[in-house]
C-alpha positions, 0 to 999 in steps of 0.5 A: 397519659395528657388527654386534649379537648379539641373543641373551644366550648366552655360548656363542653370544658367545664363538663371534661373537668367533672371527670378529668382534672387535667387536659389540654383545651386545642380547638379544632381546626377542621372544616366541618363542612359536611359536603365535603364527605358527604354529597347533598342527597347523602346529608338529607337521608342521613339527617332523615334516617340516621343524624348521630352519623352526622355527628359521629363524622364530625367529632371524628373529624375534629378528634383526628384533625388534633390528634395528627400534630399529639400523636402521644395524647388521647384527643376528645372530640365532640359534636352537638347537632339539634334535629327536628323534622328532617332538618339539622339546626345548627348555630344560628347564622344570625338573628333571624335565624335563631328566631327561625329555629325557636320558632319552629322547636317550640311546642314540639319535640326535638333530638339533640344527638352528640356524638363524641370521638375519644381517639389515641395514636392505636385506639379509637371510640366514637358513638352518640347520644340521642336526648329528647326535649319538648319545648313550652308553646314561646311566644314571639316577644319571648322569642326576641327577649331571649334572642337579645341575650346573645345566648342563642348565637353559639349554640346548636337549635339556637338555645342553651339548656342550662339557660333560665328562660322556662323554654323547656318543658322536659328532657328525656335523656341525658341532660349533660348531653343537651350541653354538649357532652354525655359525661356518664358515656363518655367517663365509661369510655374513658375508663376503658381507653 
């Protein structure tokens, strides 16, 4: 069975290599605009009440998009969202947005939820993993220095858990989930696939 990772994320590739030695990387070109699938009111309600449904939906969209052209493969799609106070924090649009997100999360606890969709022609498993992350208080100078490294710009919530920047105070749950892939959960799914 050929495995395909429907993601361009180098972190996801690195994590997946821990449990699968050979797989193809085919980034999904699927449109991830949530308004294609839900009304604005439904999106707001999901973010507030069932945020895992959003990342599960986006993981499904990515997997299905790649599976259409690779029907004999097992496709692994994933989507990670950072959720805080009724807001979904995606990748920052620019440096100002990264600053806003990091300032918002400073000294507070938020949830990182990763949706996984493992699909083949005749089977699919969709699930999500939640990890709670608490930030230290971060001053403006430290936030700006971190943004200047460029690291926050391609990560949901504007930060990478693996970055050595001392902004994270505590993690409750799966560390690798915060990097973008709950590998233990994924490993269990693949064993039974």
